All heavy atoms as an XYZ file, in Angstrom:
722
protein
N     -23.755      0.554    -20.475
C     -23.341     -0.788    -20.856
C     -22.424     -1.362    -19.781
O     -21.540     -0.689    -19.275
C     -22.615     -0.750    -22.197
C     -22.103     -2.083    -22.635
S     -21.271     -1.926    -24.225
C     -20.264     -3.362    -24.148
N     -22.632     -2.606    -19.451
C     -21.794     -3.281    -18.466
C     -20.429     -3.579    -19.078
O     -20.346     -4.133    -20.159
C     -22.458     -4.603    -18.018
O     -23.745     -4.310    -17.513
C     -21.646     -5.299    -16.967
N     -19.383     -3.197    -18.381
C     -18.038     -3.405    -18.894
C     -17.334     -4.610    -18.282
O     -16.452     -5.185    -18.897
C     -17.184     -2.163    -18.647
C     -17.638     -0.953    -19.430
C     -16.729      0.213    -19.200
O     -15.555      0.142    -19.606
O     -17.184      1.191    -18.593
N     -17.699     -4.967    -17.057
C     -17.012     -6.049    -16.345
C     -18.044     -7.008    -15.773
O     -18.999     -6.587    -15.121
C     -16.138     -5.497    -15.191
C     -15.452     -6.625    -14.445
C     -15.114     -4.502    -15.713
N     -17.841     -8.292    -16.027
C     -18.670     -9.337    -15.423
C     -17.815    -10.120    -14.448
O     -16.741    -10.606    -14.808
C     -19.203    -10.307    -16.489
O     -20.100     -9.674    -17.351
N     -18.283    -10.225    -13.217
C     -17.599    -11.027    -12.205
C     -18.422    -12.299    -12.056
O     -19.586    -12.251    -11.663
C     -17.491    -10.287    -10.865
C     -16.701     -8.998    -11.058
C     -16.810    -11.162     -9.816
C     -17.433     -7.798    -10.595
N     -17.836    -13.429    -12.420
C     -18.532    -14.712    -12.425
C     -18.113    -15.497    -11.189
O     -16.921    -15.710    -10.952
C     -18.207    -15.511    -13.709
C     -18.885    -16.874    -13.691
C     -18.618    -14.723    -14.948
N     -19.118    -15.913    -10.414
C     -18.852    -16.597     -9.150
C     -19.686    -17.875     -9.063
O     -20.901    -17.816     -8.894
C     -19.195    -15.702     -7.943
C     -18.798    -16.378     -6.642
C     -18.550    -14.334     -8.064
N     -19.038    -19.051     -9.187
C     -19.774    -20.293     -8.974
C     -20.038    -20.502     -7.483
O     -19.186    -20.190     -6.648
C     -18.852    -21.374     -9.532
C     -17.495    -20.781     -9.534
C     -17.659    -19.286     -9.590
N     -21.226    -20.995     -7.167
C     -21.615    -21.213     -5.777
C     -22.088    -22.656     -5.596
O     -22.853    -23.159     -6.410
C     -22.771    -20.283     -5.396
C     -22.570    -18.791     -5.590
C     -23.900    -18.067     -5.384
C     -21.516    -18.272     -4.632
N     -21.660    -23.266     -4.515
C     -22.183    -24.579     -4.138
C     -22.328    -24.595     -2.620
O     -21.328    -24.531     -1.897
C     -21.277    -25.715     -4.605
C     -21.830    -27.063     -4.230
C     -22.955    -27.576     -4.876
C     -21.263    -27.800     -3.204
C     -23.483    -28.796     -4.509
C     -21.789    -29.023     -2.829
C     -22.900    -29.510     -3.485
O     -23.438    -30.716     -3.118
N     -23.556    -24.625     -2.158
C     -23.858    -24.617     -0.728
C     -23.156    -23.455     -0.010
O     -22.458    -23.650      0.986
C     -23.511    -25.950     -0.081
C     -24.430    -27.062     -0.554
O     -25.523    -26.813     -1.044
N     -23.996    -28.287     -0.419
N     -23.373    -22.264     -0.518
C     -22.756    -21.054      0.035
C     -23.794    -20.126      0.667
O     -23.614    -18.916      0.711
C     -21.982    -20.310     -1.057
C     -20.814    -21.068     -1.631
C     -19.668    -21.258     -0.656
O     -19.656    -20.628      0.415
O     -18.777    -22.059     -0.979
N     -24.883    -20.678      1.163
C     -25.965    -19.899      1.770
C     -25.432    -18.855      2.750
O     -25.873    -17.715      2.746
C     -26.929    -20.852      2.475
C     -27.945    -20.158      3.367
C     -28.668    -21.128      4.272
N     -27.708    -21.728      5.196
C     -27.773    -22.982      5.628
N     -28.742    -23.771      5.250
N     -26.873    -23.453      6.454
N     -24.497    -19.251      3.592
C     -23.993    -18.346      4.630
C     -23.012    -17.303      4.108
O     -22.689    -16.355      4.822
C     -23.328    -19.147      5.748
C     -24.304    -20.066      6.472
O     -25.521    -19.755      6.479
O     -23.854    -21.090      7.014
N     -22.543    -17.461      2.875
C     -21.535    -16.546      2.334
C     -22.052    -15.596      1.264
O     -21.395    -14.600      0.972
C     -20.359    -17.335      1.744
C     -19.547    -18.035      2.789
O     -19.399    -17.544      3.903
N     -19.015    -19.195      2.450
N     -23.186    -15.891      0.657
C     -23.625    -15.129     -0.515
C     -23.793    -13.638     -0.215
O     -23.292    -12.791     -0.963
C     -24.934    -15.705     -1.104
C     -25.405    -14.869     -2.273
C     -24.735    -17.125     -1.543
N     -24.485    -13.290      0.824
C     -24.710    -11.872      1.137
C     -23.393    -11.166      1.429
O     -23.160    -10.046      0.948
C     -25.673    -11.722      2.309
N     -22.525    -11.813      2.192
C     -21.215    -11.200      2.500
C     -20.379    -11.067      1.235
O     -19.683    -10.065      1.047
C     -20.465    -12.017      3.543
C     -21.113    -11.941      4.914
C     -20.314    -12.645      5.974
N     -20.104    -14.050      5.610
C     -19.083    -14.789      6.028
N     -18.168    -14.274      6.816
N     -18.975    -16.041      5.673
N     -20.433    -12.068      0.366
C     -19.701    -12.027     -0.897
C     -20.153    -10.840     -1.740
O     -19.327    -10.069     -2.240
C     -19.918    -13.331     -1.677
C     -19.475    -13.301     -3.133
C     -17.968    -13.460     -3.215
C     -20.169    -14.374     -3.931
N     -21.460    -10.667     -1.892
C     -21.984     -9.558     -2.690
C     -21.603     -8.213     -2.082
O     -21.151     -7.313     -2.788
C     -23.495     -9.684     -2.834
S     -24.007    -11.082     -3.851
N     -21.767     -8.085     -0.773
C     -21.427     -6.827     -0.099
C     -19.947     -6.502     -0.246
O     -19.573     -5.358     -0.548
C     -21.818     -6.896      1.377
N     -19.093     -7.484     -0.041
C     -17.647     -7.259     -0.148
C     -17.247     -6.913     -1.580
O     -16.388     -6.047     -1.800
C     -16.885     -8.492      0.332
N     -17.872     -7.554     -2.548
C     -17.571     -7.266     -3.957
C     -18.001     -5.843     -4.309
O     -17.237     -5.097     -4.925
C     -18.265     -8.284     -4.877
O     -17.836     -9.599     -4.525
C     -17.923     -8.023     -6.332
N     -19.199     -5.471     -3.913
C     -19.667     -4.105     -4.185
C     -18.775     -3.073     -3.503
O     -18.452     -2.041     -4.087
C     -21.114     -3.932     -3.736
C     -22.097     -4.739     -4.524
N     -22.016     -4.937     -5.893
C     -23.206     -5.411     -4.130
C     -23.021     -5.664     -6.299
N     -23.764     -5.983     -5.245
N     -18.363     -3.347     -2.286
C     -17.483     -2.425     -1.569
C     -16.141     -2.283     -2.275
O     -15.619     -1.183     -2.428
C     -17.269     -2.910     -0.137
C     -16.423     -1.979      0.692
C     -16.221     -2.480      2.116
O     -17.095     -3.210      2.634
O     -15.188     -2.128      2.700
N     -15.580     -3.409     -2.713
C     -14.279     -3.381     -3.385
C     -14.343     -2.632     -4.712
O     -13.368     -2.006     -5.122
C     -13.775     -4.805     -3.608
N     -15.500     -2.675     -5.367
C     -15.628     -2.051     -6.688
C     -16.273     -0.667     -6.640
O     -16.479     -0.041     -7.680
C     -16.438     -2.969     -7.609
C     -15.818     -4.340     -7.863
C     -16.751     -5.198     -8.702
C     -14.454     -4.211     -8.522
N     -16.563     -0.185     -5.463
C     -17.262      1.097     -5.312
C     -16.539      2.248     -5.999
O     -17.173      3.141     -6.555
C     -17.476      1.410     -3.835
N     -15.237      2.253     -5.986
C     -14.483      3.353     -6.582
C     -14.169      3.159     -8.051
O     -13.615      4.049     -8.694
N     -14.531      2.018     -8.600
C     -14.241      1.734    -10.003
C     -15.193      2.532    -10.889
O     -16.396      2.549    -10.653
C     -14.410      0.237    -10.274
C     -14.016     -0.160    -11.674
S     -14.078     -1.941    -11.924
C     -15.834     -2.202    -12.061
N     -14.651      3.166    -11.869
C     -15.478      3.985    -12.763
C     -15.919      3.165    -13.974
O     -15.774      3.595    -15.108
C     -14.696      5.222    -13.187
C     -15.576      6.243    -13.880
O     -16.788      6.261    -13.612
O     -15.036      7.000    -14.700
N     -16.433      1.966    -13.715
C     -16.924      1.088    -14.776
C     -18.179      0.388    -14.276
O     -18.285      0.027    -13.120
C     -15.896      0.024    -15.136
C     -14.637      0.558    -15.764
C     -13.698     -0.589    -16.101
N     -12.404     -0.102    -16.495
C     -12.041      0.117    -17.756
N     -12.885     -0.107    -18.726
N     -10.842      0.553    -18.034
N     -19.106      0.185    -15.178
C     -20.309     -0.570    -14.825
C     -19.939     -2.049    -14.759
O     -19.173     -2.551    -15.588
C     -21.383     -0.343    -15.875
N     -20.483     -2.734    -13.772
C     -20.185     -4.163    -13.620
C     -21.437     -4.934    -13.253
O     -22.441     -4.378    -12.825
C     -19.106     -4.382    -12.554
C     -19.539     -4.039    -11.150
C     -20.106     -5.002    -10.320
C     -19.383     -2.745    -10.655
C     -20.507     -4.679     -9.035
C     -19.785     -2.425     -9.381
C     -20.342     -3.397     -8.571
O     -20.746     -3.078     -7.302
N     -21.345     -6.236    -13.467
C     -22.391     -7.146    -13.035
C     -21.734     -8.279    -12.259
O     -20.582     -8.633    -12.511
C     -23.177     -7.702    -14.217
C     -22.365     -8.601    -15.126
C     -23.172     -9.232    -16.243
O     -24.416     -9.100    -16.277
O     -22.549     -9.886    -17.101
N     -22.473     -8.813    -11.333
C     -22.031     -9.951    -10.541
C     -22.907    -11.122    -10.961
O     -24.125    -11.109    -10.733
C     -22.187     -9.630     -9.063
C     -21.642    -10.580     -8.030
C     -20.164    -10.884     -8.251
C     -21.844    -10.004     -6.640
N     -22.312    -12.101    -11.628
C     -23.045    -13.258    -12.130
C     -22.808    -14.419    -11.168
O     -21.726    -15.009    -11.136
C     -22.603    -13.652    -13.559
C     -23.421    -14.837    -14.064
C     -22.717    -12.461    -14.507
N     -23.811    -14.711    -10.367
C     -23.734    -15.814     -9.415
C     -24.275    -17.058    -10.092
O     -25.360    -17.032    -10.684
C     -24.566    -15.497     -8.177
C     -24.244    -14.184     -7.454
C     -25.230    -13.957     -6.318
C     -22.814    -14.186     -6.948
N     -23.529    -18.149    -10.022
C     -23.949    -19.393    -10.662
C     -24.100    -20.467     -9.599
O     -23.117    -20.909     -9.011
C     -22.925    -19.860    -11.727
C     -23.441    -21.116    -12.433
C     -22.632    -18.751    -12.729
N     -25.351    -20.860     -9.345
C     -25.575    -21.935     -8.382
C     -25.361    -23.271     -9.071
O     -25.988    -23.583    -10.072
C     -26.978    -21.885     -7.798
C     -27.142    -22.991     -6.780
O     -26.570    -22.864     -5.679
O     -27.781    -24.009     -7.115
N     -24.477    -24.067     -8.495
C     -24.089    -25.359     -9.060
C     -24.821    -26.506     -8.350
O     -24.204    -27.408     -7.796
C     -22.568    -25.525     -8.944
C     -22.062    -26.759     -9.666
O     -22.744    -27.244    -10.589
O     -20.972    -27.251     -9.293
N     -26.139    -26.435     -8.336
C     -26.934    -27.511     -7.757
C     -26.864    -27.598     -6.242
O     -26.880    -28.695     -5.683
N     -26.809    -26.467     -5.584
C     -26.718    -26.456     -4.115
C     -27.900    -27.184     -3.488
O     -29.023    -27.135     -3.989
C     -26.693    -25.015     -3.590
O     -25.516    -24.365     -3.994
N     -27.628    -27.830     -2.342
C     -28.691    -28.524     -1.611
C     -29.153    -27.723     -0.390
O     -30.036    -28.166      0.333
C     -28.210    -29.912     -1.181
O     -27.067    -29.806     -0.353
N     -28.571    -26.557     -0.178
C     -28.995    -25.689      0.922
C     -29.837    -24.542      0.349
O     -30.374    -24.655     -0.742
C     -27.792    -25.185      1.733
C     -26.880    -24.252      0.950
O     -27.155    -23.978     -0.247
O     -25.889    -23.781      1.526
N     -29.943    -23.453      1.043
C     -30.772    -22.317      0.606
C     -30.010    -21.289     -0.225
O     -30.440    -20.134     -0.304
C     -31.373    -21.618      1.824
C     -32.377    -22.480      2.553
O     -33.060    -23.287      1.883
O     -32.486    -22.355      3.785
N     -28.920    -21.686     -0.847
C     -28.129    -20.745     -1.643
C     -28.983    -20.057     -2.699
O     -28.911    -18.842     -2.873
C     -26.931    -21.455     -2.300
O     -26.079    -21.975     -1.283
C     -26.137    -20.508     -3.188
N     -29.808    -20.812     -3.402
C     -30.608    -20.237     -4.485
C     -31.584    -19.192     -3.952
O     -31.702    -18.105     -4.520
C     -31.357    -21.327     -5.283
C     -32.361    -20.710     -6.246
C     -30.367    -22.181     -6.051
N     -32.260    -19.480     -2.865
C     -33.235    -18.509     -2.357
C     -32.550    -17.245     -1.848
O     -33.053    -16.131     -2.065
C     -34.128    -19.128     -1.287
O     -33.377    -19.579     -0.196
N     -31.408    -17.381     -1.195
C     -30.681    -16.199     -0.706
C     -30.157    -15.377     -1.889
O     -30.343    -14.160     -1.947
C     -29.525    -16.606      0.234
C     -28.668    -15.410      0.601
C     -30.062    -17.287      1.480
N     -29.525    -16.046     -2.849
C     -28.973    -15.343     -4.011
C     -30.078    -14.723     -4.859
O     -29.924    -13.621     -5.386
C     -28.126    -16.296     -4.847
N     -31.194    -15.411     -4.971
C     -32.324    -14.899     -5.735
C     -32.874    -13.621     -5.110
O     -33.191    -12.653     -5.815
C     -33.407    -15.968     -5.827
O     -34.477    -15.525     -6.599
N     -32.979    -13.587     -3.802
C     -33.453    -12.384     -3.110
C     -32.501    -11.217     -3.342
O     -32.944    -10.080     -3.560
C     -33.606    -12.666     -1.616
N     -31.220    -11.492     -3.320
C     -30.231    -10.439     -3.566
C     -30.368     -9.923     -4.999
O     -30.366     -8.721     -5.244
C     -28.803    -10.944     -3.282
C     -28.639    -11.239     -1.788
C     -27.761     -9.943     -3.771
C     -27.386    -12.011     -1.446
N     -30.491    -10.840     -5.948
C     -30.605    -10.455     -7.362
C     -31.872     -9.634     -7.619
O     -31.853     -8.701     -8.430
C     -30.583    -11.696     -8.245
N     -32.950     -9.960     -6.935
C     -34.191     -9.187     -7.107
C     -34.052     -7.762     -6.575
O     -34.684     -6.842     -7.086
C     -35.356     -9.882     -6.397
C     -35.941    -11.046     -7.165
C     -37.263    -11.520     -6.581
N     -37.217    -11.814     -5.160
C     -36.890    -12.986     -4.622
N     -36.546    -13.991     -5.420
N     -36.895    -13.162     -3.321
N     -33.212     -7.576     -5.580
C     -33.085     -6.243     -4.974
C     -31.908     -5.435     -5.510
O     -31.767     -4.263     -5.171
C     -32.963     -6.374     -3.456
O     -31.730     -6.978     -3.109
N     -31.072     -6.026     -6.345
C     -29.877     -5.337     -6.844
C     -29.690     -5.673     -8.321
O     -29.357     -6.804     -8.667
C     -28.649     -5.773     -6.036
C     -27.407     -4.971     -6.361
O     -27.313     -4.385     -7.471
O     -26.494     -4.933     -5.511
N     -29.912     -4.701     -9.181
C     -29.837     -4.917    -10.631
C     -28.441     -5.318    -11.109
O     -28.298     -5.842    -12.214
C     -30.293     -3.660    -11.360
N     -27.425     -5.102    -10.290
C     -26.063     -5.497    -10.684
C     -25.820     -6.977    -10.497
O     -24.823     -7.511    -10.979
C     -25.024     -4.725     -9.867
C     -25.082     -3.219    -10.058
C     -24.228     -2.523     -9.039
N     -24.793     -2.756     -7.703
C     -24.326     -2.235     -6.581
N     -23.273     -1.456     -6.621
N     -24.902     -2.492     -5.426
N     -26.709     -7.656     -9.806
C     -26.531     -9.082     -9.489
C     -27.508     -9.907    -10.312
O     -28.694     -9.618    -10.364
C     -26.763     -9.353     -7.986
C     -26.583    -10.828     -7.676
C     -25.823     -8.499     -7.143
N     -26.973    -10.942    -10.946
C     -27.807    -11.883    -11.703
C     -27.513    -13.293    -11.218
O     -26.400    -13.585    -10.779
C     -27.541    -11.767    -13.200
C     -27.990    -10.423    -13.728
C     -27.995    -10.284    -15.241
N     -26.739    -10.641    -15.874
C     -26.552    -11.746    -16.598
N     -27.511    -12.625    -16.767
N     -25.387    -11.985    -17.150
N     -28.491    -14.158    -11.310
C     -28.344    -15.531    -10.842
C     -28.606    -16.510    -11.978
O     -29.621    -16.410    -12.669
C     -29.323    -15.806     -9.690
C     -29.348    -17.228     -9.126
C     -27.994    -17.617     -8.538
C     -30.460    -17.360     -8.093
N     -27.682    -17.432    -12.151
C     -27.827    -18.546    -13.082
C     -27.915    -19.797    -12.218
O     -27.073    -19.997    -11.341
C     -26.606    -18.649    -14.033
C     -26.708    -19.872    -14.927
C     -26.449    -17.370    -14.847
N     -28.929    -20.611    -12.452
C     -29.127    -21.813    -11.635
C     -28.974    -23.043    -12.517
O     -29.728    -23.216    -13.482
C     -30.522    -21.802    -10.965
C     -30.720    -23.072    -10.145
C     -30.690    -20.563    -10.101
N     -28.002    -23.890    -12.182
C     -27.821    -25.148    -12.897
C     -28.760    -26.195    -12.297
O     -29.005    -26.205    -11.091
C     -26.373    -25.620    -12.803
C     -25.315    -24.639    -13.337
C     -23.929    -25.271    -13.271
C     -25.632    -24.214    -14.765
N     -29.290    -27.066    -13.126
C     -30.280    -28.059    -12.693
C     -29.709    -29.068    -11.709
O     -30.424    -29.593    -10.860
C     -30.857    -28.783    -13.903
N     -28.420    -29.319    -11.805
C     -27.777    -30.280    -10.907
C     -26.322    -29.884    -10.713
O     -25.793    -29.051    -11.445
C     -27.873    -31.697    -11.448
C     -27.151    -31.884    -12.775
C     -27.272    -33.324    -13.289
N     -26.590    -33.475    -14.548
C     -25.279    -33.682    -14.677
N     -24.509    -33.750    -13.620
N     -24.738    -33.811    -15.859
N     -25.696    -30.497     -9.749
C     -24.283    -30.230     -9.486
C     -23.450    -30.747    -10.652
O     -23.469    -31.927    -10.957
C     -23.855    -30.887     -8.165
C     -22.401    -30.592     -7.847
O     -21.556    -31.434     -8.066
N     -22.128    -29.411     -7.359
N     -22.746    -29.824    -11.297
C     -21.948    -30.172    -12.472
C     -20.465    -29.925    -12.270
O     -19.673    -30.202    -13.144
C     -22.429    -29.363    -13.679
O     -23.782    -29.627    -13.943
N     -20.097    -29.320    -11.156
C     -18.700    -29.029    -10.872
C     -18.347    -27.584    -11.163
O     -19.044    -26.893    -11.917
N     -17.260    -27.147    -10.546
C     -16.863    -25.748    -10.642
C     -16.564    -25.310    -12.074
O     -16.941    -24.211    -12.476
C     -15.646    -25.485     -9.758
C     -15.245    -24.027     -9.743
C     -14.052    -23.746     -8.860
O     -13.237    -24.620     -8.609
N     -13.957    -22.528     -8.374
N     -15.919    -26.162    -12.850
C     -15.574    -25.782    -14.224
C     -16.820    -25.554    -15.059
O     -16.923    -24.557    -15.781
C     -14.683    -26.860    -14.874
O     -13.486    -27.000    -14.090
C     -14.308    -26.490    -16.293
N     -17.801    -26.441    -14.947
C     -19.052    -26.288    -15.698
C     -19.820    -25.055    -15.225
O     -20.401    -24.324    -16.037
C     -19.909    -27.537    -15.557
N     -19.828    -24.814    -13.921
C     -20.517    -23.641    -13.383
C     -19.844    -22.357    -13.880
O     -20.520    -21.394    -14.248
C     -20.536    -23.687    -11.859
N     -18.530    -22.351    -13.889
C     -17.802    -21.181    -14.374
C     -18.101    -20.957    -15.859
O     -18.353    -19.818    -16.276
C     -16.300    -21.379    -14.161
C     -15.487    -20.137    -14.319
S     -15.720    -18.939    -12.991
C     -14.840    -19.722    -11.663
N     -18.114    -22.027    -16.640
C     -18.409    -21.913    -18.075
C     -19.825    -21.383    -18.300
O     -20.045    -20.546    -19.184
C     -18.227    -23.266    -18.759
N     -20.782    -21.840    -17.506
C     -22.166    -21.359    -17.628
C     -22.243    -19.868    -17.316
O     -22.943    -19.116    -18.011
C     -23.080    -22.149    -16.706
N     -21.533    -19.433    -16.297
C     -21.526    -18.013    -15.947
C     -20.865    -17.172    -17.016
O     -21.334    -16.076    -17.348
N     -19.779    -17.664    -17.573
C     -19.092    -16.932    -18.637
C     -19.984    -16.826    -19.874
O     -20.023    -15.774    -20.522
C     -17.781    -17.614    -18.985
C     -16.727    -17.478    -17.938
S     -15.248    -18.409    -18.431
C     -14.148    -17.982    -17.102
N     -20.703    -17.892    -20.182
C     -21.604    -17.876    -21.333
C     -22.750    -16.885    -21.131
O     -23.251    -16.300    -22.091
C     -22.151    -19.280    -21.593
N     -23.154    -16.688    -19.897
C     -24.264    -15.794    -19.576
C     -23.817    -14.340    -19.363
O     -24.647    -13.434    -19.347
C     -24.982    -16.306    -18.322
C     -26.374    -15.748    -18.196
O     -27.213    -16.068    -19.055
O     -26.621    -14.979    -17.248
N     -22.534    -14.125    -19.207
C     -22.002    -12.784    -18.946
C     -22.292    -11.852    -20.114
O     -22.322    -12.270    -21.272
C     -20.504    -12.861    -18.676
N     -22.490    -10.579    -19.788
C     -22.890     -9.592    -20.792
C     -21.830     -8.536    -21.074
O     -22.127     -7.530    -21.706
C     -24.159     -8.892    -20.314
C     -25.323     -9.818    -20.130
C     -26.509     -9.071    -19.573
N     -27.639     -9.958    -19.393
C     -28.670     -9.696    -18.640
N     -28.725     -8.560    -17.967
N     -29.658    -10.546    -18.527
N     -20.633     -8.712    -20.580
C     -19.662     -7.631    -20.718
C     -18.443     -8.035    -21.532
O     -18.260     -9.192    -21.893
C     -19.223     -7.148    -19.337
O     -18.481     -8.169    -18.718
N     -17.610     -7.050    -21.744
C     -16.392     -7.228    -22.519
C     -15.306     -7.948    -21.713
O     -14.546     -8.735    -22.241
C     -15.890     -5.846    -22.957
C     -14.659     -5.858    -23.789
C     -14.304     -4.443    -24.239
C     -13.046     -4.422    -25.079
N     -12.715     -3.091    -25.542
N     -15.250     -7.677    -20.414
C     -14.208     -8.245    -19.562
C     -14.817     -9.196    -18.538
O     -15.866     -8.916    -17.979
C     -13.446     -7.129    -18.832
C     -12.796     -6.155    -19.771
C     -13.348     -4.895    -19.981
C     -11.641     -6.493    -20.470
C     -12.764     -3.995    -20.860
C     -11.056     -5.606    -21.353
C     -11.617     -4.345    -21.540
O     -11.041     -3.471    -22.411
N     -14.121    -10.301    -18.298
C     -14.560    -11.299    -17.329
C     -13.565    -11.405    -16.184
O     -12.357    -11.420    -16.405
C     -14.673    -12.681    -17.980
C     -15.758    -12.883    -19.008
C     -15.593    -14.236    -19.686
C     -17.121    -12.785    -18.359
N     -14.106    -11.488    -14.986
C     -13.312    -11.744    -13.792
C     -13.955    -12.946    -13.121
O     -15.171    -13.040    -13.047
C     -13.338    -10.535    -12.823
C     -12.620    -10.852    -11.534
C     -12.755     -9.306    -13.495
N     -13.139    -13.891    -12.667
C     -13.683    -15.050    -11.968
C     -13.185    -15.053    -10.528
O     -12.088    -14.593    -10.242
C     -13.266    -16.368    -12.651
O     -11.849    -16.494    -12.617
C     -13.761    -16.413    -14.086
N     -14.032    -15.563     -9.644
C     -13.617    -15.711     -8.258
C     -14.468    -16.790     -7.600
O     -15.504    -17.179     -8.129
C     -13.686    -14.396     -7.496
C     -14.992    -13.681     -7.513
S     -14.875    -12.048     -6.775
C     -15.535    -12.380     -5.160
N     -14.001    -17.286     -6.482
C     -14.710    -18.314     -5.737
C     -15.761    -17.694     -4.837
O     -15.628    -16.555     -4.406
C     -13.742    -19.133     -4.892
C     -12.800    -19.991     -5.734
O     -13.162    -20.304     -6.881
O     -11.726    -20.352     -5.233
N     -16.782    -18.458     -4.507
C     -17.863    -17.967     -3.683
C     -17.676    -18.157     -2.192
O     -18.503    -17.748     -1.396
N     -16.553    -18.768     -1.806
C     -16.360    -19.084     -0.381
C     -15.573    -18.023      0.381
O     -15.159    -18.246      1.501
C     -15.690    -20.441     -0.227
C     -14.329    -20.524     -0.887
O     -13.820    -19.491     -1.376
O     -13.765    -21.627     -0.919
N     -15.362    -16.866     -0.244
C     -14.661    -15.730      0.370
C     -13.197    -16.008      0.679
O     -12.597    -15.325      1.485
C     -15.385    -15.254      1.640
C     -16.832    -14.812      1.434
C     -17.514    -14.590      2.786
C     -16.890    -13.557      0.597
N     -12.617    -16.988     -0.005
C     -11.208    -17.301      0.206
C     -10.278    -16.424     -0.625
O      -9.136    -16.245     -0.283
C     -10.938    -18.776     -0.107
C     -11.657    -19.727      0.823
C     -11.205    -19.570      2.262
O     -10.039    -19.564      2.573
N     -12.173    -19.407      3.151
N     -10.771    -15.882     -1.749
C      -9.930    -15.055     -2.615
C     -10.268    -13.605     -2.406
O     -11.399    -13.229     -2.388
C     -10.184    -15.375     -4.101
C      -9.988    -16.822     -4.412
O     -10.328    -17.699     -3.655
N      -9.449    -17.087     -5.570
């Protein structure tokens, strides 16, 4: 059972998605808890969806939620939280600033 959901809203983060996933997995490698990374595309106009989708297809810990249009960070975060499957939620930005 997944214990921790990390929810990450994305908007035009094509160049950061792979690094974000790799850095998150590396940071959590020693954690003795199952986790999922919930990426939420907030209507990106670049290739964020295709890059994130490829990652999600190759890594069962990563899931992608795609919003039909840009709704803002708060709405994207709420969508990811609603889709999360675990007891604990962690939120972070997709631009690698946190």
